mmCIF file as gemmi writes it, N, C-alpha and C atoms, coordinates in Angstrom:
data_model
loop_
_atom_site.group_PDB
_atom_site.id
_atom_site.type_symbol
_atom_site.label_atom_id
_atom_site.label_alt_id
_atom_site.label_comp_id
_atom_site.label_asym_id
_atom_site.label_entity_id
_atom_site.label_seq_id
_atom_site.pdbx_PDB_ins_code
_atom_site.Cartn_x
_atom_site.Cartn_y
_atom_site.Cartn_z
_atom_site.occupancy
_atom_site.B_iso_or_equiv
_atom_site.pdbx_formal_charge
_atom_site.auth_seq_id
_atom_site.auth_asym_id
_atom_site.pdbx_PDB_model_num
ATOM 1 N N . MET Axp A 1 ? -2.481 30.248 0.031 1 0 ? 1 A 1
ATOM 2 C CA . MET Axp A 1 ? -2.776 29.075 0.822 1 0 ? 1 A 1
ATOM 3 C C . MET Axp A 1 ? -2.061 27.866 0.219 1 0 ? 1 A 1
ATOM 4 N N . ALA Axp A 2 ? -1.487 27.025 1.071 1 0 ? 2 A 1
ATOM 5 C CA . ALA Axp A 2 ? -0.741 25.854 0.614 1 0 ? 2 A 1
ATOM 6 C C . ALA Axp A 2 ? -1.677 24.819 -0.001 1 0 ? 2 A 1
ATOM 7 N N . LYS Axp A 3 ? -1.137 24.103 -0.995 1 0 ? 3 A 1
ATOM 8 C CA . LYS Axp A 3 ? -1.894 23.061 -1.651 1 0 ? 3 A 1
ATOM 9 C C . LYS Axp A 3 ? -2.08 21.879 -0.711 1 0 ? 3 A 1
ATOM 10 N N . LYS Axp A 4 ? -3.256 21.279 -0.721 1 0 ? 4 A 1
ATOM 11 C CA . LYS Axp A 4 ? -3.529 20.117 0.128 1 0 ? 4 A 1
ATOM 12 C C . LYS Axp A 4 ? -2.773 18.911 -0.43 1 0 ? 4 A 1
ATOM 13 N N . GLN Axp A 5 ? -2.064 18.197 0.457 1 0 ? 5 A 1
ATOM 14 C CA . GLN Axp A 5 ? -1.282 17.035 0.041 1 0 ? 5 A 1
ATOM 15 C C . GLN Axp A 5 ? -2.211 15.847 -0.212 1 0 ? 5 A 1
ATOM 16 N N . LYS Axp A 6 ? -2.003 15.157 -1.342 1 0 ? 6 A 1
ATOM 17 C CA . LYS Axp A 6 ? -2.755 13.947 -1.621 1 0 ? 6 A 1
ATOM 18 C C . LYS Axp A 6 ? -2.179 12.81 -0.779 1 0 ? 6 A 1
ATOM 19 N N . PHE Axp A 7 ? -3.037 11.978 -0.226 1 0 ? 7 A 1
ATOM 20 C CA . PHE Axp A 7 ? -2.639 10.819 0.581 1 0 ? 7 A 1
ATOM 21 C C . PHE Axp A 7 ? -1.728 11.226 1.748 1 0 ? 7 A 1
ATOM 22 N N . PRO Axp A 8 ? -2.196 12.102 2.625 1 0 ? 8 A 1
ATOM 23 C CA . PRO Axp A 8 ? -1.336 12.606 3.701 1 0 ? 8 A 1
ATOM 24 C C . PRO Axp A 8 ? -0.887 11.549 4.708 1 0 ? 8 A 1
ATOM 25 N N . HIS Axp A 9 ? -1.654 10.466 4.882 1 0 ? 9 A 1
ATOM 26 C CA . HIS Axp A 9 ? -1.311 9.446 5.879 1 0 ? 9 A 1
ATOM 27 C C . HIS Axp A 9 ? -0.723 8.194 5.234 1 0 ? 9 A 1
ATOM 28 N N . LEU Axp A 10 ? -0.184 8.327 4.048 1 0 ? 10 A 1
ATOM 29 C CA . LEU Axp A 10 ? 0.321 7.178 3.299 1 0 ? 10 A 1
ATOM 30 C C . LEU Axp A 10 ? 1.552 6.552 3.95 1 0 ? 10 A 1
ATOM 31 N N . LEU Axp A 11 ? 2.513 7.364 4.31 1 0 ? 11 A 1
ATOM 32 C CA . LEU Axp A 11 ? 3.773 6.863 4.86 1 0 ? 11 A 1
ATOM 33 C C . LEU Axp A 11 ? 3.529 6.122 6.175 1 0 ? 11 A 1
ATOM 34 N N . GLY Axp A 12 ? 4.019 4.882 6.247 1 0 ? 12 A 1
ATOM 35 C CA . GLY Axp A 12 ? 3.865 4.065 7.445 1 0 ? 12 A 1
ATOM 36 C C . GLY Axp A 12 ? 2.573 3.258 7.483 1 0 ? 12 A 1
ATOM 37 N N . SER Axp A 13 ? 1.688 3.472 6.509 1 0 ? 13 A 1
ATOM 38 C CA . SER Axp A 13 ? 0.421 2.73 6.521 1 0 ? 13 A 1
ATOM 39 C C . SER Axp A 13 ? 0.653 1.267 6.15 1 0 ? 13 A 1
ATOM 40 N N . LYS Axp A 14 ? -0.254 0.399 6.607 1 0 ? 14 A 1
ATOM 41 C CA . LYS Axp A 14 ? -0.144 -1.046 6.392 1 0 ? 14 A 1
ATOM 42 C C . LYS Axp A 14 ? -1.283 -1.506 5.503 1 0 ? 14 A 1
ATOM 43 N N . TRP Axp A 15 ? -0.979 -2.463 4.625 1 0 ? 15 A 1
ATOM 44 C CA . TRP Axp A 15 ? -1.945 -2.92 3.629 1 0 ? 15 A 1
ATOM 45 C C . TRP Axp A 15 ? -1.877 -4.422 3.458 1 0 ? 15 A 1
ATOM 46 N N . THR Axp A 16 ? -3.028 -5.014 3.111 1 0 ? 16 A 1
ATOM 47 C CA . THR Axp A 16 ? -3.111 -6.429 2.794 1 0 ? 16 A 1
ATOM 48 C C . THR Axp A 16 ? -3.53 -6.557 1.334 1 0 ? 16 A 1
ATOM 49 N N . ALA Axp A 17 ? -2.737 -7.302 0.58 1 0 ? 17 A 1
ATOM 50 C CA . ALA Axp A 17 ? -3.07 -7.551 -0.827 1 0 ? 17 A 1
ATOM 51 C C . ALA Axp A 17 ? -4.124 -8.658 -0.886 1 0 ? 17 A 1
ATOM 52 N N . LYS Axp A 18 ? -5.13 -8.495 -1.728 1 0 ? 18 A 1
ATOM 53 C CA . LYS Axp A 18 ? -6.178 -9.513 -1.863 1 0 ? 18 A 1
ATOM 54 C C . LYS Axp A 18 ? -5.615 -10.787 -2.491 1 0 ? 18 A 1
ATOM 55 N N . GLN Axp A 19 ? -4.622 -10.635 -3.36 1 0 ? 19 A 1
ATOM 56 C CA . GLN Axp A 19 ? -3.925 -11.768 -3.971 1 0 ? 19 A 1
ATOM 57 C C . GLN Axp A 19 ? -2.461 -11.686 -3.57 1 0 ? 19 A 1
ATOM 58 N N . LYS Axp A 20 ? -1.81 -12.832 -3.45 1 0 ? 20 A 1
ATOM 59 C CA . LYS Axp A 20 ? -0.387 -12.81 -3.108 1 0 ? 20 A 1
ATOM 60 C C . LYS Axp A 20 ? 0.368 -11.966 -4.127 1 0 ? 20 A 1
ATOM 61 N N . THR Axp A 21 ? 1.246 -11.131 -3.623 1 0 ? 21 A 1
ATOM 62 C CA . THR Axp A 21 ? 2.064 -10.254 -4.451 1 0 ? 21 A 1
ATOM 63 C C . THR Axp A 21 ? 3.517 -10.544 -4.121 1 0 ? 21 A 1
ATOM 64 N N . PHE Axp A 22 ? 4.258 -11.042 -5.095 1 0 ? 22 A 1
ATOM 65 C CA . PHE Axp A 22 ? 5.639 -11.474 -4.885 1 0 ? 22 A 1
ATOM 66 C C . PHE Axp A 22 ? 5.721 -12.481 -3.733 1 0 ? 22 A 1
ATOM 67 N N . GLY Axp A 23 ? 4.666 -13.296 -3.587 1 0 ? 23 A 1
ATOM 68 C CA . GLY Axp A 23 ? 4.64 -14.346 -2.575 1 0 ? 23 A 1
ATOM 69 C C . GLY Axp A 23 ? 4.128 -13.92 -1.214 1 0 ? 23 A 1
ATOM 70 N N . TRP Axp A 24 ? 3.739 -12.67 -1.045 1 0 ? 24 A 1
ATOM 71 C CA . TRP Axp A 24 ? 3.314 -12.154 0.258 1 0 ? 24 A 1
ATOM 72 C C . TRP Axp A 24 ? 2.004 -11.394 0.154 1 0 ? 24 A 1
ATOM 73 N N . ARG Axp A 25 ? 1.358 -11.186 1.304 1 0 ? 25 A 1
ATOM 74 C CA . ARG Axp A 25 ? 0.105 -10.425 1.345 1 0 ? 25 A 1
ATOM 75 C C . ARG Axp A 25 ? 0.21 -9.143 2.171 1 0 ? 25 A 1
ATOM 76 N N . HIS Axp A 26 ? 1.066 -9.116 3.188 1 0 ? 26 A 1
ATOM 77 C CA . HIS Axp A 26 ? 1.114 -7.963 4.1 1 0 ? 26 A 1
ATOM 78 C C . HIS Axp A 26 ? 2.28 -7.044 3.758 1 0 ? 26 A 1
ATOM 79 N N . PHE Axp A 27 ? 1.944 -5.764 3.585 1 0 ? 27 A 1
ATOM 80 C CA . PHE Axp A 27 ? 2.929 -4.767 3.165 1 0 ? 27 A 1
ATOM 81 C C . PHE Axp A 27 ? 2.79 -3.493 3.983 1 0 ? 27 A 1
ATOM 82 N N . GLN Axp A 28 ? 3.884 -2.73 4.021 1 0 ? 28 A 1
ATOM 83 C CA . GLN Axp A 28 ? 3.885 -1.431 4.679 1 0 ? 28 A 1
ATOM 84 C C . GLN Axp A 28 ? 4.494 -0.41 3.727 1 0 ? 28 A 1
ATOM 85 N N . VAL Axp A 29 ? 3.966 0.796 3.75 1 0 ? 29 A 1
ATOM 86 C CA . VAL Axp A 29 ? 4.49 1.879 2.906 1 0 ? 29 A 1
ATOM 87 C C . VAL Axp A 29 ? 5.689 2.496 3.636 1 0 ? 29 A 1
ATOM 88 N N . VAL Axp A 30 ? 6.85 2.451 2.989 1 0 ? 30 A 1
ATOM 89 C CA . VAL Axp A 30 ? 8.07 2.977 3.608 1 0 ? 30 A 1
ATOM 90 C C . VAL Axp A 30 ? 8.57 4.253 2.947 1 0 ? 30 A 1
ATOM 91 N N . ASN Axp A 31 ? 8.006 4.602 1.794 1 0 ? 31 A 1
ATOM 92 C CA . ASN Axp A 31 ? 8.453 5.791 1.078 1 0 ? 31 A 1
ATOM 93 C C . ASN Axp A 31 ? 7.334 6.25 0.159 1 0 ? 31 A 1
ATOM 94 N N . ARG Axp A 32 ? 7.312 7.526 -0.143 1 0 ? 32 A 1
ATOM 95 C CA . ARG Axp A 32 ? 6.355 8.056 -1.111 1 0 ? 32 A 1
ATOM 96 C C . ARG Axp A 32 ? 7.087 8.969 -2.086 1 0 ? 32 A 1
ATOM 97 N N . LYS Axp A 33 ? 6.524 9.072 -3.284 1 0 ? 33 A 1
ATOM 98 C CA . LYS Axp A 33 ? 7.145 9.896 -4.314 1 0 ? 33 A 1
ATOM 99 C C . LYS Axp A 33 ? 6.035 10.605 -5.068 1 0 ? 33 A 1
ATOM 100 N N . ASN Axp A 34 ? 6.186 11.91 -5.231 1 0 ? 34 A 1
ATOM 101 C CA . ASN Axp A 34 ? 5.247 12.711 -6.02 1 0 ? 34 A 1
ATOM 102 C C . ASN Axp A 34 ? 5.842 12.934 -7.399 1 0 ? 34 A 1
ATOM 103 N N . GLU Axp A 35 ? 5.088 12.559 -8.419 1 0 ? 35 A 1
ATOM 104 C CA . GLU Axp A 35 ? 5.506 12.752 -9.81 1 0 ? 35 A 1
ATOM 105 C C . GLU Axp A 35 ? 4.396 13.529 -10.51 1 0 ? 35 A 1
ATOM 106 N N . GLY Axp A 36 ? 4.491 14.839 -10.467 1 0 ? 36 A 1
ATOM 107 C CA . GLY Axp A 36 ? 3.433 15.665 -11.049 1 0 ? 36 A 1
ATOM 108 C C . GLY Axp A 36 ? 2.148 15.46 -10.276 1 0 ? 36 A 1
ATOM 109 N N . GLU Axp A 37 ? 1.085 15.051 -10.98 1 0 ? 37 A 1
ATOM 110 C CA . GLU Axp A 37 ? -0.196 14.821 -10.308 1 0 ? 37 A 1
ATOM 111 C C . GLU Axp A 37 ? -0.286 13.436 -9.683 1 0 ? 37 A 1
ATOM 112 N N . TRP Axp A 38 ? 0.692 12.576 -9.918 1 0 ? 38 A 1
ATOM 113 C CA . TRP Axp A 38 ? 0.669 11.202 -9.42 1 0 ? 38 A 1
ATOM 114 C C . TRP Axp A 38 ? 1.429 11.065 -8.104 1 0 ? 38 A 1
ATOM 115 N N . VAL Axp A 39 ? 0.935 10.17 -7.256 1 0 ? 39 A 1
ATOM 116 C CA . VAL Axp A 39 ? 1.601 9.847 -5.998 1 0 ? 39 A 1
ATOM 117 C C . VAL Axp A 39 ? 1.892 8.347 -6.01 1 0 ? 39 A 1
ATOM 118 N N . PHE Axp A 40 ? 3.131 7.981 -5.703 1 0 ? 40 A 1
ATOM 119 C CA . PHE Axp A 40 ? 3.526 6.582 -5.67 1 0 ? 40 A 1
ATOM 120 C C . PHE Axp A 40 ? 3.957 6.192 -4.264 1 0 ? 40 A 1
ATOM 121 N N . ALA Axp A 41 ? 3.697 4.938 -3.915 1 0 ? 41 A 1
ATOM 122 C CA . ALA Axp A 41 ? 4.059 4.415 -2.602 1 0 ? 41 A 1
ATOM 123 C C . ALA Axp A 41 ? 5.032 3.254 -2.785 1 0 ? 41 A 1
ATOM 124 N N . GLU Axp A 42 ? 6.122 3.264 -2.012 1 0 ? 42 A 1
ATOM 125 C CA . GLU Axp A 42 ? 7.045 2.129 -2.021 1 0 ? 42 A 1
ATOM 126 C C . GLU Axp A 42 ? 6.572 1.155 -0.959 1 0 ? 42 A 1
ATOM 127 N N . MET Axp A 43 ? 6.203 -0.047 -1.401 1 0 ? 43 A 1
ATOM 128 C CA . MET Axp A 43 ? 5.675 -1.08 -0.524 1 0 ? 43 A 1
ATOM 129 C C . MET Axp A 43 ? 6.789 -2.065 -0.181 1 0 ? 43 A 1
ATOM 130 N N . VAL Axp A 44 ? 6.821 -2.504 1.086 1 0 ? 44 A 1
ATOM 131 C CA . VAL Axp A 44 ? 7.787 -3.509 1.542 1 0 ? 44 A 1
ATOM 132 C C . VAL Axp A 44 ? 7.01 -4.609 2.242 1 0 ? 44 A 1
ATOM 133 N N . ALA Axp A 45 ? 7.316 -5.864 1.892 1 0 ? 45 A 1
ATOM 134 C CA . ALA Axp A 45 ? 6.652 -6.996 2.533 1 0 ? 45 A 1
ATOM 135 C C . ALA Axp A 45 ? 7.041 -7.041 4.01 1 0 ? 45 A 1
ATOM 136 N N . SER Axp A 46 ? 6.067 -7.267 4.867 1 0 ? 46 A 1
ATOM 137 C CA . SER Axp A 46 ? 6.338 -7.257 6.306 1 0 ? 46 A 1
ATOM 138 C C . SER Axp A 46 ? 7.204 -8.432 6.744 1 0 ? 46 A 1
ATOM 139 N N . CYS Axp A 47 ? 7.144 -9.553 6.041 1 0 ? 47 A 1
ATOM 140 C CA . CYS Axp A 47 ? 7.906 -10.754 6.43 1 0 ? 47 A 1
ATOM 141 C C . CYS Axp A 47 ? 9.224 -10.897 5.685 1 0 ? 47 A 1
ATOM 142 N N . ASP Axp A 48 ? 9.427 -10.107 4.641 1 0 ? 48 A 1
ATOM 143 C CA . ASP Axp A 48 ? 10.658 -10.194 3.857 1 0 ? 48 A 1
ATOM 144 C C . ASP Axp A 48 ? 11.003 -8.791 3.358 1 0 ? 48 A 1
ATOM 145 N N . ARG Axp A 49 ? 11.875 -8.121 4.082 1 0 ? 49 A 1
ATOM 146 C CA . ARG Axp A 49 ? 12.21 -6.728 3.782 1 0 ? 49 A 1
ATOM 147 C C . ARG Axp A 49 ? 12.906 -6.553 2.425 1 0 ? 49 A 1
ATOM 148 N N . THR Axp A 50 ? 13.335 -7.648 1.801 1 0 ? 50 A 1
ATOM 149 C CA . THR Axp A 50 ? 13.964 -7.526 0.485 1 0 ? 50 A 1
ATOM 150 C C . THR Axp A 50 ? 12.922 -7.405 -0.632 1 0 ? 50 A 1
ATOM 151 N N . VAL Axp A 51 ? 11.673 -7.733 -0.337 1 0 ? 51 A 1
ATOM 152 C CA . VAL Axp A 51 ? 10.597 -7.62 -1.329 1 0 ? 51 A 1
ATOM 153 C C . VAL Axp A 51 ? 10.025 -6.215 -1.241 1 0 ? 51 A 1
ATOM 154 N N . ARG Axp A 52 ? 10.296 -5.417 -2.26 1 0 ? 52 A 1
ATOM 155 C CA . ARG Axp A 52 ? 9.807 -4.038 -2.295 1 0 ? 52 A 1
ATOM 156 C C . ARG Axp A 52 ? 9.484 -3.652 -3.73 1 0 ? 52 A 1
ATOM 157 N N . PHE Axp A 53 ? 8.488 -2.811 -3.878 1 0 ? 53 A 1
ATOM 158 C CA . PHE Axp A 53 ? 8.05 -2.354 -5.198 1 0 ? 53 A 1
ATOM 159 C C . PHE Axp A 53 ? 7.285 -1.049 -5.032 1 0 ? 53 A 1
ATOM 160 N N . TRP Axp A 54 ? 7.152 -0.322 -6.134 1 0 ? 54 A 1
ATOM 161 C CA . TRP Axp A 54 ? 6.409 0.94 -6.148 1 0 ? 54 A 1
ATOM 162 C C . TRP Axp A 54 ? 5.033 0.688 -6.759 1 0 ? 54 A 1
ATOM 163 N N . VAL Axp A 55 ? 4.02 1.34 -6.211 1 0 ? 55 A 1
ATOM 164 C CA . VAL Axp A 55 ? 2.659 1.227 -6.724 1 0 ? 55 A 1
ATOM 165 C C . VAL Axp A 55 ? 2.033 2.621 -6.729 1 0 ? 55 A 1
ATOM 166 N N . ASN Axp A 56 ? 1.194 2.861 -7.707 1 0 ? 56 A 1
ATOM 167 C CA . ASN Axp A 56 ? 0.445 4.115 -7.743 1 0 ? 56 A 1
ATOM 168 C C . ASN Axp A 56 ? -0.481 4.118 -6.526 1 0 ? 56 A 1
ATOM 169 N N . ALA Axp A 57 ? -0.441 5.15 -5.725 1 0 ? 57 A 1
ATOM 170 C CA . ALA Axp A 57 ? -1.22 5.203 -4.485 1 0 ? 57 A 1
ATOM 171 C C . ALA Axp A 57 ? -2.718 5.078 -4.744 1 0 ? 57 A 1
ATOM 172 N N . ARG Axp A 58 ? -3.179 5.469 -5.906 1 0 ? 58 A 1
ATOM 173 C CA . ARG Axp A 58 ? -4.604 5.314 -6.23 1 0 ? 58 A 1
ATOM 174 C C . ARG Axp A 58 ? -5.011 3.848 -6.253 1 0 ? 58 A 1
ATOM 175 N N . GLN Axp A 59 ? -4.07 2.96 -6.59 1 0 ? 59 A 1
ATOM 176 C CA . GLN Axp A 59 ? -4.371 1.524 -6.612 1 0 ? 59 A 1
ATOM 177 C C . GLN Axp A 59 ? -4.747 1.01 -5.229 1 0 ? 59 A 1
ATOM 178 N N . LEU Axp A 60 ? -4.212 1.63 -4.189 1 0 ? 60 A 1
ATOM 179 C CA . LEU Axp A 60 ? -4.502 1.187 -2.825 1 0 ? 60 A 1
ATOM 180 C C . LEU Axp A 60 ? -5.964 1.419 -2.446 1 0 ? 60 A 1
ATOM 181 N N . LYS Axp A 61 ? -6.64 2.303 -3.161 1 0 ? 61 A 1
ATOM 182 C CA . LYS Axp A 61 ? -8.056 2.547 -2.895 1 0 ? 61 A 1
ATOM 183 C C . LYS Axp A 61 ? -8.958 1.535 -3.598 1 0 ? 61 A 1
ATOM 184 N N . ASN Axp A 62 ? -8.378 0.695 -4.446 1 0 ? 62 A 1
ATOM 185 C CA . ASN Axp A 62 ? -9.143 -0.311 -5.173 1 0 ? 62 A 1
ATOM 186 C C . ASN Axp A 62 ? -9.42 -1.494 -4.245 1 0 ? 62 A 1
ATOM 187 N N . ASP Axp A 63 ? -10.682 -1.667 -3.835 1 0 ? 63 A 1
ATOM 188 C CA . ASP Axp A 63 ? -11.068 -2.727 -2.902 1 0 ? 63 A 1
ATOM 189 C C . ASP Axp A 63 ? -10.855 -4.133 -3.456 1 0 ? 63 A 1
ATOM 190 N N . CYS Axp A 64 ? -10.754 -4.246 -4.765 1 0 ? 64 A 1
ATOM 191 C CA . CYS Axp A 64 ? -10.511 -5.564 -5.372 1 0 ? 64 A 1
ATOM 192 C C . CYS Axp A 64 ? -9.048 -5.979 -5.243 1 0 ? 64 A 1
ATOM 193 N N . LEU Axp A 65 ? -8.16 -5.011 -5.001 1 0 ? 65 A 1
ATOM 194 C CA . LEU Axp A 65 ? -6.731 -5.297 -4.938 1 0 ? 65 A 1
ATOM 195 C C . LEU Axp A 65 ? -6.144 -5.214 -3.535 1 0 ? 65 A 1
ATOM 196 N N . TRP Axp A 66 ? -6.585 -4.224 -2.75 1 0 ? 66 A 1
ATOM 197 C CA . TRP Axp A 66 ? -5.957 -3.949 -1.453 1 0 ? 66 A 1
ATOM 198 C C . TRP Axp A 66 ? -6.994 -3.717 -0.378 1 0 ? 66 A 1
ATOM 199 N N . GLU Axp A 67 ? -6.604 -4.025 0.868 1 0 ? 67 A 1
ATOM 200 C CA . GLU Axp A 67 ? -7.418 -3.718 2.031 1 0 ? 67 A 1
ATOM 201 C C . GLU Axp A 67 ? -6.523 -3.026 3.055 1 0 ? 67 A 1
ATOM 202 N N . ALA Axp A 68 ? -7.008 -1.945 3.642 1 0 ? 68 A 1
ATOM 203 C CA . ALA Axp A 68 ? -6.212 -1.202 4.619 1 0 ? 68 A 1
ATOM 204 C C . ALA Axp A 68 ? -5.995 -2.042 5.873 1 0 ? 68 A 1
ATOM 205 N N . GLY Axp A 69 ? -4.791 -1.965 6.417 1 0 ? 69 A 1
ATOM 206 C CA . GLY Axp A 69 ? -4.445 -2.733 7.607 1 0 ? 69 A 1
ATOM 207 C C . GLY Axp A 69 ? -3.984 -4.136 7.248 1 0 ? 69 A 1
ATOM 208 N N . TRP Axp A 70 ? -3.505 -4.857 8.247 1 0 ? 70 A 1
ATOM 209 C CA . TRP Axp A 70 ? -3.101 -6.243 8.028 1 0 ? 70 A 1
ATOM 210 C C . TRP Axp A 70 ? -4.25 -7.131 8.45 1 0 ? 70 A 1
ATOM 211 N N . LYS Axp A 71 ? -4.783 -7.878 7.506 1 0 ? 71 A 1
ATOM 212 C CA . LYS Axp A 71 ? -5.949 -8.729 7.727 1 0 ? 71 A 1
ATOM 213 C C . LYS Axp A 71 ? -5.573 -10.194 7.533 1 0 ? 71 A 1
ATOM 214 N N . THR Axp A 72 ? -6.264 -11.074 8.282 1 0 ? 72 A 1
ATOM 215 C CA . THR Axp A 72 ? -6.113 -12.511 8.068 1 0 ? 72 A 1
ATOM 216 C C . THR Axp A 72 ? -7.006 -12.913 6.901 1 0 ? 72 A 1
ATOM 217 N N . LEU Axp A 73 ? -6.778 -14.106 6.36 1 0 ? 73 A 1
ATOM 218 C CA . LEU Axp A 73 ? -7.634 -14.585 5.28 1 0 ? 73 A 1
ATOM 219 C C . LEU Axp A 73 ? -9.074 -14.679 5.753 1 0 ? 73 A 1
ATOM 220 N N . GLN Axp A 74 ? -9.278 -15.099 6.998 1 0 ? 74 A 1
ATOM 221 C CA . GLN Axp A 74 ? -10.636 -15.203 7.557 1 0 ? 74 A 1
ATOM 222 C C . GLN Axp A 74 ? -11.315 -13.837 7.606 1 0 ? 74 A 1
ATOM 223 N N . GLU Axp A 75 ? -10.578 -12.826 8.05 1 0 ? 75 A 1
ATOM 224 C CA . GLU Axp A 75 ? -11.154 -11.469 8.114 1 0 ? 75 A 1
ATOM 225 C C . GLU Axp A 75 ? -11.511 -10.957 6.728 1 0 ? 75 A 1
ATOM 226 N N . MET Axp A 76 ? -10.727 -11.301 5.714 1 0 ? 76 A 1
ATOM 227 C CA . MET Axp A 76 ? -11.003 -10.837 4.356 1 0 ? 76 A 1
ATOM 228 C C . MET Axp A 76 ? -12.217 -11.536 3.773 1 0 ? 76 A 1
ATOM 229 N N . GLN Axp A 77 ? -12.509 -12.754 4.203 1 0 ? 77 A 1
ATOM 230 C CA . GLN Axp A 77 ? -13.663 -13.496 3.682 1 0 ? 77 A 1
ATOM 231 C C . GLN Axp A 77 ? -14.97 -13.062 4.332 1 0 ? 77 A 1
ATOM 232 N N . ASP Axp A 78 ? -14.908 -12.516 5.555 1 0 ? 78 A 1
ATOM 233 C CA . ASP Axp A 78 ? -16.118 -12.096 6.272 1 0 ? 78 A 1
ATOM 234 C C . ASP Axp A 78 ? -16.743 -10.864 5.666 1 0 ? 78 A 1
């Protein structure tokens, strides 16, 4: 039986950073990389495609750092 893929819906997902990251809050996952037991996501800022960085996909589950989807500041405060 095939191994279950970690974070199967990661590619193309959208995220809002709780704090500005490289000057932006809204990001989309454009690439993923498996490194042994670790999964990494390449994040790209939605308003500036030149802003990109890799993050451990487990960090995206941290509610203090990230929120799934693109949220307004008002939605994040509610």
